[in-house]
Backbone bond lengths (Angstrom), bond angles and torsions (degrees), N, CA, C in turn:
res aa  C-N    CA-C-N  psi(-1)  N-CA   C-N-CA  omega(-1)  CA-C   N-CA-C  phi
1 M - - - 1.395 - - 1.500 116.21 -
2 P 1.346 117.05 131.61 1.474 118.24 177.55 1.487 119.09 -63.80
3 R 1.301 114.35 140.69 1.542 123.28 -178.06 1.512 106.69 -66.39
4 P 1.264 122.27 130.32 1.487 123.25 175.37 1.526 110.79 -69.01
5 S 1.306 117.89 143.40 1.452 120.65 -177.24 1.539 105.40 -77.71
6 S 1.268 115.57 145.46 1.491 116.36 178.48 1.573 107.51 -89.10
7 F 1.283 119.40 1.00 1.457 118.79 178.87 1.644 103.72 -121.33
8 P 1.246 116.07 112.99 1.534 120.24 -179.94 1.485 114.74 -53.46
9 R 1.260 118.43 143.27 1.504 119.84 -179.10 1.487 115.57 -65.33
10 G 1.283 122.35 -39.06 1.483 127.03 -175.76 1.526 109.39 -55.98
11 P 1.328 118.62 -59.42 1.472 122.17 178.41 1.503 112.91 -56.66
12 A 1.359 116.65 -40.39 1.462 117.73 176.83 1.403 116.77 -61.22
13 I 1.318 116.36 -39.95 1.382 119.61 179.59 1.508 112.05 -69.18
14 A 1.394 118.16 -39.28 1.409 123.76 178.38 1.513 107.86 -64.96
15 L 1.306 118.29 -44.75 1.491 115.39 174.25 1.392 121.44 -61.87
16 G 1.392 115.98 -36.83 1.462 121.62 170.46 1.525 115.29 -63.38
17 L 1.247 117.71 -39.31 1.461 125.81 -177.56 1.524 105.27 -70.08
18 T 1.321 120.66 -46.86 1.416 124.49 -175.62 1.474 109.24 -66.91
19 S 1.344 116.50 -44.62 1.525 120.51 176.07 1.459 110.49 -59.36
20 S 1.228 120.89 -44.47 1.473 122.40 -177.64 1.590 110.16 -63.71
21 I 1.345 112.94 -42.90 1.430 114.38 -177.38 1.499 107.59 -67.33
22 A 1.404 123.26 -43.94 1.386 122.51 177.66 1.487 112.49 -58.15
23 I 1.365 124.05 -46.22 1.438 126.33 -179.98 1.539 110.33 -65.97
24 G 1.285 121.24 -36.24 1.394 123.73 169.51 1.508 113.80 -58.64
25 A 1.313 114.18 -45.96 1.465 114.41 178.14 1.444 117.99 -64.61
26 V 1.286 115.57 -35.26 1.542 121.15 174.92 1.537 111.14 -66.22
27 F 1.279 118.11 -42.25 1.406 122.69 177.81 1.507 109.26 -66.67
28 W 1.279 121.44 -47.56 1.451 124.55 173.13 1.512 115.47 -54.21
29 S 1.348 111.40 -47.06 1.565 113.40 177.25 1.482 112.92 -60.81
30 H 1.409 114.24 -41.42 1.464 115.52 -179.90 1.533 110.97 -62.88
31 Y 1.232 114.74 -43.06 1.548 117.58 -177.42 1.549 108.32 -65.20
32 S 1.339 117.14 -40.08 1.417 119.57 -177.90 1.518 108.99 -66.89
33 Q 1.215 122.35 -42.84 1.548 124.49 176.26 1.528 109.73 -60.40
34 V 1.269 118.14 -43.88 1.474 120.72 178.44 1.477 111.70 -61.20
35 R 1.298 117.58 -44.87 1.410 124.32 178.94 1.492 111.30 -62.77
36 D 1.245 115.46 -48.51 1.523 124.58 177.03 1.538 112.01 -53.76
37 R 1.394 112.88 -47.67 1.417 119.18 -179.17 1.454 113.88 -59.77
38 T 1.398 112.73 -44.06 1.512 119.79 -175.06 1.514 106.88 -67.02
39 Q 1.369 116.93 -39.51 1.464 116.80 177.03 1.454 114.60 -67.74
40 M 1.272 118.37 -31.42 1.522 120.99 172.34 1.417 117.95 -65.23
41 R 1.444 110.81 -39.42 1.403 114.28 174.85 1.521 116.04 -70.11
42 E 1.292 115.75 -35.20 1.505 119.42 173.72 1.536 107.23 -64.30
43 G 1.287 121.26 -36.26 1.449 121.24 178.08 1.562 110.27 -62.47
44 V 1.332 117.06 -45.96 1.535 122.58 177.25 1.391 109.94 -55.53
45 E 1.414 119.12 -45.91 1.368 122.52 -177.77 1.563 114.11 -64.33
46 R 1.294 113.02 -37.88 1.476 118.69 177.36 1.555 108.99 -64.84
47 D 1.365 115.12 -47.53 1.436 118.50 177.16 1.568 113.03 -57.65
48 K 1.288 116.34 -43.66 1.498 114.31 176.36 1.473 114.00 -61.90
49 M 1.436 116.41 -42.81 1.454 115.04 177.57 1.515 115.88 -64.70
50 R 1.364 114.67 -30.99 1.491 121.25 176.68 1.499 104.70 -65.73
51 M 1.341 121.30 -49.61 1.465 122.44 -176.95 1.586 109.30 -60.25
52 K 1.267 114.94 -45.31 1.380 119.63 -178.30 1.554 109.09 -58.73
53 L 1.291 118.27 -45.03 1.421 122.60 -179.60 1.492 111.29 -63.10
54 K 1.259 119.27 -37.59 1.530 126.89 -179.28 1.510 103.51 -68.01
55 R 1.259 122.44 -54.33 1.442 121.10 176.04 1.469 114.36 -51.45
56 Q 1.280 119.65 -47.03 1.422 123.93 -178.63 1.576 108.66 -63.94
57 Q 1.274 118.04 -39.51 1.389 120.55 -178.23 1.530 110.07 -65.65
58 K 1.355 113.86 -40.18 1.561 124.11 -176.94 1.477 105.95 -66.62
59 K 1.357 122.56 -39.49 1.457 125.36 178.79 1.576 108.00 -65.68
60 E 1.256 114.02 -42.73 1.525 116.81 -173.79 1.548 108.00 -72.83
61 R 1.317 120.13 -31.58 1.472 122.51 175.85 1.569 109.79 -68.19
62 A 1.360 110.19 -40.07 1.526 110.20 -176.09 1.519 107.90 -74.08
63 A 1.314 120.30 -30.85 1.547 121.00 178.78 1.488 104.99 -67.24
64 A 1.394 119.82 -39.41 1.433 120.76 -173.33 1.546 107.29 -74.13
65 E 1.309 119.94 -27.45 1.432 120.06 176.41 1.453 111.74 -73.58
66 R 1.457 117.58 -39.58 1.454 118.61 176.00 1.442 113.10 -62.81
67 E 1.289 114.47 -40.44 1.581 121.20 178.32 1.599 110.25 -60.18
68 A 1.314 111.86 -40.93 1.537 116.52 178.49 1.517 113.33 -68.13
69 E 1.359 113.65 -40.90 1.492 115.92 172.03 1.544 113.95 -61.40
70 R 1.354 116.79 -41.97 1.416 115.44 -179.38 1.560 110.47 -64.15
71 E 1.304 119.96 -40.66 1.382 125.50 176.72 1.497 115.08 -62.68
72 A 1.297 115.94 -35.25 1.499 121.87 175.79 1.405 106.28 -70.55
73 Q 1.259 125.17 -37.44 1.472 129.83 -172.63 1.578 108.65 -75.34
74 Q 1.292 117.08 -31.30 1.405 120.24 -177.80 1.625 110.63 -80.67
75 Q 1.270 116.00 -20.30 1.525 118.59 -179.76 1.426 109.11 -80.13
């Protein structure tokens, strides 16, 4: 005859299920935070590139305007 377990099955299953869900939630939260941080960093990099491009375009327009003024003055 098998020896009866000193720990009932119902609570053991509940404990195992609860522990699994808690561990899964911790891992999902960590993964989500890492993904969000990566997306935010990519957004910052895009903003930096956009600002750099705007500054470059502004400098080019200013240089073109100065050149146009010089040509107008020489005529």
